[in-house]
Each structure stands twice: as C-alpha cells, then as structure tokens.
C-alpha positions, 0 to 999 in steps of 0.5 A: 268576882269578889271586887264586882261584888264588893263595888255592888255591896258598896252601891247597894249601901249607898242607895239605901242610905240615899233612900233614909236620907230622902225619906227624912227630907220628906219628913222635914217637909211635912213638919214645915207644911204645917206651918207653911205653904208647899210652895215655900217649902219648895222655895227654901229647898232649892235656895239651899241647893243653889247654894251648896251647887255654887259652892262646888262650881267655885270649887270645881268650875264646869267644862261643858258644850252648852246649847239647847237652853229651851230644853234646859228651861223645860227641864227646870220647869218639868222638875219645879212642878214635880217637886210642887206637887210632891210637897203639896201631897206631902202635906195633904196626905201620908208620907208613904203615898206621897212618896209611892206616887213620885217614885213612878217616875221611872215607870212614866220615864220609860213611856217616855223615852219610848214616845220622844226618843225612840228607845226600845221598851220590848214585851217584858218592859211593857208588862213592867209598866202595865204592873207599875199602871196596875199599882197606881189604881190601887193607890188611887182607888177611884170611886167610879171615874173619879178620883181625889185632887190628890191622886191628880197631883199625884199622877202629875208630880210622877209624871213631870218628874219623868219629863225632866229625867227624859230631858236630862238624858239629852241634856247630858251631851251638852251640859255638866251635871251641876249645870243640869241640877243647878237650872232646876233648882234656879227656876225652883227658886225664882217661880215660887218667890214670883208666886209667892210675891203675886199671892200677897197682893191676890188671892189665887183660889184653887191653885194651893199647888203653885200659890201661898202667901209667904209665912215667916219661918219660927225660928224651929222651922229655920231649924227644920229648913237647914235640915231639909237643905243639909239632909238633901244634899247628903241624898243626893251625894249618897245616890251618885255615888251609888250610880257611881260604883254599881250598875244603874239597873240595881241602884235603881231597884234598891232605891225603892227602900225609900218607900219602905223608910217613908211608910216607917218615917210617916207612921212616926209622925202620925200617919196610918199604916197603908190599907191592904188595897193601898199596900197592894198597890205600893207593892205593884209600883215597886215590882213594876219599877224594879222590873223596868230599871232592871230591863233598861239595864239589860238593854 
C-alpha cells in the first residue's frame, strides 16, 4: 500500500511540474506574440522540438510496424491546427482563458472516441461531458447567438487537439511514440514556413491564425525562443514520467493545475483576473475534465 501511494505521490509531483512548465511555455508564447505572429511562434516551437526528437532517435533508434501514413498525417495537421489556434488566442486573450479552451480537449476526446472508436461513455461520462460544455458556455459568455472570434478559435484549439489525441490511440498500435510526436512537429514546422513564405508575397486578410509575415527575432526574442523550446521539452518529459508511474485518471485530473498556474502567470504578465462567470466556467471545465479522466480510468 505504501509503495502504491509513493508511486501516486511521485506521479502527482511530476504532473504538477509538467503543468507549471506548460504554463511557462504559454507565458513565453505570449511574450513572443508581442513581436511576431502566432504562426511564427508555433514554427519555432516545433523546430526546436524536431531537434530534440531527432537527437533522441539518434541515441535510441525506433522499432515499429508502420503503416497508416494518412492517419499519421492527419494527426500532424490536427495537432498543428490546435497549436496555432492556442497560440493565436494566447496573443489575444488572457493566458488562463486560452489554456482553459485548450484543456477542453479531454472532454471532446471522450465524444470523438465514442463517435469514431466505439468507446463506451455511459451515463456518468455524458454527465461529465455536459458539465464541461456548460463551463465552455460560461467562459464564452455569448451575446445571443453571437460569439467572439477568440471564442470560436478557442473551441477549435480544443476540438483539433482532441482529434489529434483520438488518432494517437490508433497510431500507437503501429508507431513509436516519438514517431507520432515527430510527425506532428515536422508538419508543424513545414506548414508554418510555407504559410509565412506565401504571406511575404500576398496579403491574406482574415486568416491571422494561419498566416503572418516572418519577423526576424530580436536578441531578447531569441532567448525567449530557447526558453519556449526548453520548457516545452521539460513539460513533455515530466508529463511522460507522470503517466509512467501513476494511473492515467489521476494524472489527467492533476493536469488541470495548469489552469491555476496559467492564471498566476497571466496576472504576472498583465492579464486581468477572470470575472465571476469566467471563473465559474473554468471550474466547470476543470470538474468535467476530471470526471471524464476518472470515468475513462474506471472503464
């Protein structure tokens, strides 16, 4: 019993550390977004990730079955769309709201796993999903049926990430985890590079999420870029460690501490504290996500 509790404690600590590092990644993305378009922030984030993954592959070559190349490409594109939407929102709304929209992905994943993979949800699962959706509405605070641009983009960030995670469940049968991550980062490097190249010749209005001219980073921004990549790598490492020693339901629940860290870090960067409706919505999303995590673990 003591050994089991020790593993849980260790996993909780790892996930809290990962959540803190993810919030720091959001902070550096917000700082960089003041100087460059969000698509360029995503480009550098993924470029640094490719370097780290390639170093890992050099030290420990992969062994995998392969196949399902179109699903692998889909995972890369869905993950990129989610990341671009997330970074765009970081630049335009509070870090806490942007992070909360992104963290709706487990709720959407439960829906997509039911739709596409035939996974059971059950009554308790649907209640958890419903709670999460009510929280999303409180965060968006729609006026009638009208939503802000950042609300729509926030939903896209959660939905796209959920589609990427759902595809990963199938891809794990055929690919090494590093190959799956690498596919996402390669797509996330090449596509933004192409879009920035196109933007240098043509002004494409109304699609700032996936467009923007390349801006040469200042000396300080290069430092931010290095911190962005470094903390993102640390976050991935500690998140992987957490899932390796503790049940997924517990880790999934603890992962929502990233929203608390994002509120604190966001306020330090000048964000306002969430209002009552926003706070209530955030709490409902956290509750829904935690309930989904434990429901999936139970099943």
